PAGUFI-580287 format. One record per residue (C-alpha): x, z, y. Coordinates in steps of 0.5 Angstrom, whole numbers, plus 500, padded with zeros to 3 digits. Layout:
<rs>
R    px    pz    py
R     X     Z     Y
...
</rs>
This chain:
<rs>
R    px    pz    py
R   749   929   259
R   743   924   261
R   736   926   263
R   731   920   262
R   724   921   265
R   719   917   261
R   713   913   265
R   709   907   265
R   714   903   268
R   719   904   262
R   716   907   256
R   718   901   252
R   725   902   254
R   726   910   253
R   732   911   249
R   730   914   243
R   736   913   239
R   740   917   244
R   736   923   245
R   741   928   246
R   738   933   241
R   736   934   234
R   730   937   230
R   731   944   228
R   731   943   220
R   739   942   220
R   745   942   224
R   750   936   226
R   758   936   227
R   761   929   229
R   769   928   230
R   773   923   233
R   775   917   228
R   782   917   230
R   784   924   232
R   779   928   227
R   777   933   233
R   770   935   233
R   767   932   239
R   759   934   238
R   756   940   235
R   748   941   235
R   747   948   239
R   743   951   233
R   749   951   228
R   749   959   229
R   742   959   226
R   746   957   219
R   753   960   220
R   755   966   224
R   759   961   229
R   757   958   236
R   757   951   237
R   762   952   243
R   767   955   239
R   768   948   235
R   768   943   240
R   775   940   240
R   777   943   234
R   781   939   228
R   776   938   222
R   782   941   218
R   781   948   221
R   773   948   221
R   773   952   215
R   777   958   218
R   772   958   224
R   766   957   220
R   767   962   214
R   760   960   211
R   763   953   209
R   767   954   202
R   774   953   203
R   774   948   198
R   770   943   203
R   776   938   205
R   772   934   210
R   779   929   211
R   779   927   204
R   771   925   205
R   773   921   211
R   778   918   207
R   774   916   201
R   769   913   206
R   774   909   210
R   777   906   203
R   770   904   201
R   768   902   208
R   761   906   207
R   759   913   205
R   754   911   200
R   758   913   194
R   759   920   198
R   752   921   200
R   749   926   199
R   755   931   198
R   752   938   195
R   755   944   199
R   754   951   199
R   753   954   205
R   753   962   204
R   748   963   199
R   744   956   201
R   745   949   198
R   745   944   203
R   746   936   203
R   752   933   207
R   750   926   210
R   756   922   213
R   755   916   217
R   759   912   223
R   756   912   230
R   761   908   234
R   767   912   235
R   765   918   231
R   764   920   224
R   757   924   224
R   756   930   219
R   749   932   218
R   747   938   214
R   740   939   211
R   737   944   206
R   736   942   199
R   729   944   197
R   728   939   191
R   727   942   184
R   725   937   180
R   728   930   176
R   727   925   182
R   730   919   178
R   725   920   172
R   719   921   177
R   721   915   181
R   722   910   175
R   715   912   173
R   712   911   180
R   715   904   180
R   712   902   173
R   705   904   176
R   706   900   182
R   708   894   179
R   703   894   174
R   698   890   178
R   698   883   181
R   693   884   186
R   696   885   193
R   690   891   195
R   692   894   188
R   699   894   189
R   699   897   196
R   694   902   194
R   698   904   188
R   704   905   192
R   700   910   197
R   698   914   191
R   705   914   188
R   708   916   195
R   703   922   196
R   704   924   189
R   712   924   190
R   712   928   197
R   705   931   197
R   703   930   204
R   696   930   206
R   695   923   207
R   699   917   206
R   697   910   209
R   700   903   208
R   700   901   216
R   701   893   217
R   703   890   223
R   699   884   225
R   702   878   229
R   700   881   236
R   704   887   234
R   698   892   233
R   697   895   227
R   692   896   221
R   691   901   216
R   690   897   209
R   691   902   204
R   690   910   204
R   690   916   199
R   688   922   202
R   685   929   201
R   678   929   200
R   676   934   206
R   680   929   211
R   676   923   215
R   678   916   213
R   683   912   217
R   682   906   212
R   681   899   216
R   682   902   223
R   687   899   228
R   692   902   232
R   694   898   239
R   702   895   239
R   703   900   244
R   703   906   239
R   709   904   236
R   714   901   242
R   719   895   241
R   725   900   241
R   722   904   235
R   720   898   231
R   728   896   232
R   730   903   229
R   725   903   223
R   729   897   221
R   735   900   222
R   733   907   219
R   728   906   213
R   725   913   213
R   723   918   218
R   722   925   218
R   718   929   223
R   718   936   219
R   714   940   225
R   712   938   231
R   711   945   234
R   719   947   233
R   724   946   238
R   729   941   238
R   736   943   238
R   741   940   244
R   747   937   242
R   753   939   246
R   759   935   248
R   764   934   253
R   762   934   260
R   761   927   262
R   761   924   255
R   755   920   253
R   750   922   248
R   751   921   241
R   748   914   238
R   743   917   233
R   740   911   230
R   742   912   223
R   741   920   223
R   736   923   219
R   735   929   224
R   734   925   230
R   729   928   235
R   723   925   237
R   720   922   243
R   716   927   247
R   711   922   248
R   710   921   240
R   710   929   239
R   704   929   244
R   701   923   240
R   702   927   233
R   699   933   236
R   693   930   239
R   692   927   232
R   692   934   229
R   698   932   225
R   704   938   224
R   709   933   220
R   710   926   219
R   714   922   214
R   715   914   215
R   718   909   210
R   719   902   213
R   717   896   209
R   720   889   211
R   719   882   209
R   724   877   210
R   728   881   214
R   722   883   219
R   718   889   220
R   712   888   216
R   709   895   216
R   710   902   214
R   708   907   209
R   705   913   214
R   705   920   211
R   701   925   215
R   701   933   213
R   697   938   217
R   702   943   216
R   709   943   217
R   713   940   211
R   720   938   210
R   722   934   205
R   730   933   203
R   734   928   203
R   734   926   195
R   726   926   196
R   726   921   202
R   731   917   198
R   726   916   193
R   721   915   197
R   725   909   201
R   727   906   194
R   719   906   193
R   719   902   200
R   724   898   198
R   721   896   191
R   714   895   195
R   718   891   200
R   720   886   195
R   714   886   191
R   710   884   198
R   715   879   200
R   715   876   193
R   707   876   193
R   707   873   200
R   712   867   198
R   708   866   192
R   702   865   196
R   705   861   201
R   709   857   196
R   702   855   193
R   699   853   199
R   705   849   201
R   705   845   195
R   698   843   196
R   699   841   203
R   706   838   201
R   702   834   196
R   697   832   201
R   702   829   206
R   705   825   200
R   699   822   198
R   697   820   205
R   705   817   206
R   703   813   200
R   696   811   203
R   700   809   209
R   705   805   205
R   700   801   202
R   694   800   206
R   695   796   212
R   689   799   216
R   692   806   218
R   686   809   220
R   683   808   213
R   689   810   210
R   688   817   214
R   681   818   213
R   678   814   208
R   682   816   202
R   681   821   197
R   686   826   201
R   685   825   208
R   688   828   214
R   683   834   213
R   687   837   207
R   694   837   211
R   692   844   214
R   686   849   213
R   682   846   218
R   675   844   218
R   675   838   222
R   680   833   225
R   679   828   230
R   684   822   231
R   685   817   237
R   688   811   236
R   688   804   239
R   683   807   244
R   678   808   238
R   676   815   236
R   675   817   229
R   673   824   226
R   673   827   219
R   669   834   217
R   666   839   222
R   668   837   229
R   665   838   236
R   661   833   240
R   665   826   241
R   664   827   249
R   667   834   249
R   673   832   244
R   674   826   249
R   675   831   255
R   679   836   250
R   684   830   249
R   684   828   256
R   686   835   258
R   691   835   252
R   694   829   254
R   695   832   261
R   698   838   259
R   702   837   252
R   709   838   253
R   712   838   246
R   710   833   240
R   706   839   237
R   701   844   241
R   697   850   237
R   693   856   239
R   688   860   236
R   684   862   242
R   683   855   245
R   677   858   250
R   682   863   253
R   687   857   255
R   682   851   256
R   675   854   259
R   671   848   258
R   672   849   251
R   667   855   251
R   661   851   249
R   665   848   242
R   668   855   240
R   664   855   234
R   667   849   231
R   674   849   235
R   676   856   237
R   683   854   234
R   686   847   235
R   693   844   232
R   694   838   236
R   700   833   235
R   702   827   240
R   703   820   237
R   704   817   243
R   704   820   250
R   704   813   253
R   698   810   249
R   695   817   249
R   694   817   242
R   694   824   238
R   691   828   232
R   687   834   233
R   685   839   228
R   680   844   229
R   679   851   226
R   672   855   227
R   671   861   231
R   672   868   227
R   667   873   230
R   669   880   227
R   669   887   229
R   675   891   230
R   675   898   229
R   680   901   233
R   683   909   233
R   680   910   239
R   680   906   246
R   687   902   245
R   688   903   252
R   693   909   253
R   691   913   259
R   695   915   265
R   695   922   268
R   699   925   274
R   705   929   273
R   707   935   277
R   711   931   282
R   705   926   283
R   707   920   279
R   703   917   274
R   706   918   267
R   704   915   260
R   699   920   256
R   698   919   249
R   690   919   248
R   687   925   246
R   681   921   242
R   682   918   236
R   674   916   234
R   673   909   232
R   672   905   238
R   669   898   236
R   671   891   239
R   668   885   238
R   673   879   238
R   670   872   240
R   673   865   241
R   678   866   236
R   680   862   230
R   685   864   224
R   692   863   226
R   696   857   224
R   701   858   219
R   708   856   219
R   707   851   213
R   701   848   217
R   705   846   223
R   711   844   219
R   706   839   215
R   703   836   221
R   710   835   224
R   712   831   217
R   706   827   217
R   707   825   224
R   714   822   222
R   710   818   217
R   705   816   221
R   710   814   227
R   714   810   221
R   708   806   219
R   706   805   226
R   713   802   228
R   713   798   221
R   707   795   222
R   709   794   230
R   715   790   227
R   711   786   222
R   706   784   228
R   712   782   232
R   714   778   227
R   707   775   225
R   706   774   233
R   713   770   233
R   711   766   227
R   704   764   230
R   707   763   237
R   711   757   234
R   706   755   230
R   701   754   236
R   707   750   239
R   708   746   233
R   701   745   233
R   700   743   240
R   706   738   240
R   703   735   234
R   696   734   237
R   699   731   243
R   704   727   239
R   699   724   234
R   693   723   240
R   698   720   244
R   701   715   239
R   694   714   236
R   692   711   243
R   696   705   242
R   694   702   235
R   687   703   237
R   688   700   244
R   691   694   240
R   685   694   235
R   680   694   241
R   683   689   245
R   684   684   239
R   677   685   237
R   674   683   244
R   679   677   244
R   677   675   238
R   669   676   239
R   670   672   246
R   674   666   243
R   670   665   237
R   663   662   238
R   662   660   231
R   661   667   229
R   654   668   226
R   650   674   229
R   652   679   223
R   659   678   224
R   658   679   231
R   655   686   229
R   660   688   225
R   666   687   230
R   662   690   235
R   662   696   231
R   669   696   230
R   670   696   238
R   665   702   238
R   669   706   233
R   675   704   237
R   672   707   243
R   669   713   239
R   676   714   236
R   679   714   243
R   674   719   246
R   675   724   240
R   683   723   241
R   682   725   249
R   678   731   247
R   684   733   242
R   688   732   248
R   684   737   252
R   684   742   247
R   692   742   246
R   693   742   254
R   689   748   254
R   693   751   249
R   700   749   253
R   698   750   260
R   699   757   264
R   693   760   268
R   694   759   276
R   689   764   278
R   686   763   285
R   679   765   288
R   674   760   286
R   667   758   290
R   663   758   284
R   657   756   288
R   660   749   291
R   663   748   284
R   657   749   280
R   653   745   285
R   658   739   284
R   658   740   277
R   650   739   276
R   650   733   281
R   655   730   277
R   652   731   270
R   645   729   272
R   648   723   275
R   652   721   269
R   647   723   264
R   641   719   268
R   637   726   267
R   635   727   274
R   628   729   271
R   631   736   269
R   629   741   273
R   636   745   274
R   635   752   278
R   642   755   281
R   641   762   282
R   647   767   285
R   654   764   284
R   659   770   285
R   666   768   286
R   671   768   280
R   678   769   280
R   681   763   275
R   684   756   274
R   679   752   278
R   681   746   273
R   680   749   267
R   674   753   269
R   671   747   272
R   672   744   265
R   668   750   262
R   662   750   266
R   662   742   266
R   661   743   258
R   656   748   258
R   652   745   263
R   652   738   261
R   650   741   254
R   644   745   257
R   642   738   261
R   643   734   255
R   639   738   249
R   633   739   254
R   633   732   257
R   628   730   252
R   623   737   252
R   617   737   256
R   618   740   263
R   626   740   261
R   629   746   265
R   636   749   266
R   637   755   270
R   644   758   272
R   645   765   274
R   651   770   275
R   651   777   275
R   656   782   278
R   657   789   273
R   661   795   273
R   667   791   270
R   665   784   269
R   662   778   272
R   657   775   267
R   654   767   268
R   648   765   264
R   646   758   263
R   639   758   260
R   635   751   257
R   629   750   254
R   632   745   249
R   632   744   242
R   636   750   240
R   641   752   235
R   639   754   227
R   640   761   226
R   644   759   220
R   649   755   224
R   650   761   229
R   657   762   226
R   660   755   227
R   658   754   234
R   665   755   236
R   669   752   231
R   673   745   232
R   669   739   230
R   663   743   228
R   656   739   230
R   649   742   228
R   644   738   224
R   639   737   229
R   644   734   234
R   646   727   230
R   642   723   235
R   646   726   241
R   653   724   243
R   658   729   242
R   665   731   238
R   664   738   236
R   670   739   240
R   667   741   247
R   665   749   245
R   672   750   242
R   675   748   248
R   671   753   252
R   672   758   248
R   680   757   249
R   679   757   256
R   675   763   257
R   680   767   252
R   686   764   257
R   682   768   262
R   681   774   258
R   674   773   258
R   669   772   253
R   663   767   251
R   657   768   246
R   650   766   246
R   642   767   244
R   638   761   241
R   632   760   237
R   631   753   234
R   626   749   238
R   625   754   244
R   632   753   247
R   639   757   248
R   642   761   253
R   650   761   254
R   653   767   257
R   660   767   260
R   664   774   262
R   670   774   266
R   674   781   268
R   673   783   275
</rs>
């Protein structure tokens, strides 16, 4: 026989299925399946028949009646075993009614390892249990409300077994239990709404509740009876026993509550322990096998009803979420703008879960829907998620417990469900559930106490106080359901498919655009080059004709001079087009450029070429740039040349050039006090061949600024301007550091 000391280090491992004892309201005999010889006998058999347990060990089951005169001679154990073996179960036999002496007993047989176990219990029920159960089930199922369903079940069980208190005890996700329904005698204090810590029912006890759906403790003050067997033989596995002795810790727990007898019925949902119908009596009370089976039937029906109601509720929520995912999938297929598809339609990302807010980071931009934390705190949270997320989905209902920086946003984001779209791009979606401040009323302090044992060790002691002990739960949101998580995973697939599809389309368009640019550049270069020859011919022959024909009058000479001027203008325009084409085809050769030297040279060249020495050109700081010197010289020459040209006719013409160094960019400004640009034409300044109405008296082609814009784009820079008609213009050119 094994002795097992239970303390704080092994409470969850206490072998309660092999206690080596049974409760005293019945007795037990076990026989070897092969030899039919008696291998176990409970010590209390002598209280029921005039035979000691030791006499029966090792006897063949066929001669038991000879050594136990109280057994009826007609009781054929071998025949019962053979019948059970043929049926592969003893369900058709149990309970088998036998008369032991003058008292009726139920014989219950089950298999335990290599033994057939026979348990004998007295019969106490004296009414029609089947008819009573039928009426009870009808009343339980008469309501559709879950709370009414549980309340009716508790009432019907109380009427069936006549215990002082019947509770429906539900297990939460973290293992602790809550009384969600209760029917009791009027004089008792209510337990409804109280919570009990998970340690009250350790895991091995929960496993037994799944294997054996009812559990009776008839009298917590009675002495258990030892099970005798051979020296060195292991304790009998009593997992399926109705008489199995109770853990001494649990017995003390019930005594501390003032409970003399308890009975429980397991409630299962989808194969897992949903809760218990927990029954307490404040005097010893035994209920026989038939009554327990009737109560178990009520438990089975209630379990089925619970599972059905839960499945029905989940199904309704699932359909809503499925519809939301399907709607978003449709939007993603039709809308080229992914963010608009997810956030701007009738159904948004918010409907995919029960969250109150959602944020999405896509292509380095942040978008939100619903109630969300401040943007700067969302960005911090996203950074933490990018560093720590290992899987594509992460969820928690207690974010401040795992990410301390989330404490300020607990009101909006105690719970998050994060979905990573692209770890490389840092793109993800996060749903937020708000904090649910609630007070939990425990049945006493949930922490069990330690007490010193006689040998000086600290052992587990069931708590003595069961007064209500309130605890305020903070930084916690509603749980994320499996339906919500599944929906997010499905939506992630849809988003990634849409992103990949659009990426493929963009790649195709880019290839086409690249080909179009190449063809356009080739066309521009070819046309411009081929046009030069006939233009040169036109100009040359016109000039030759003018030189050789002295008989032309003034009007004829003027007309031919216009032909020569037009040819020159056309040649200049072709040259500009070639420059634009050359910018498109050329590769950038980046190098450090001394901008002070470059700009001073450009100013000298421009003022000389335009005969504009009277223009006051002021050159400020000229920070160094990295780029292609030829192209940048072309860009600055164009902008500075325009500033000098369009301010030359102003009173006190002035141009100022200055460069400033920022955190990420170097920005050059070229300011003039010239003719300015009409606000109605601001959107056309950088278009090819576009010239403003007020520059008709100035030479130009409308190509220069288009060339500058392309040069800056090739350098990953940008250009913009501020201008007012008649006052002047300032152009800004920004370059990455």
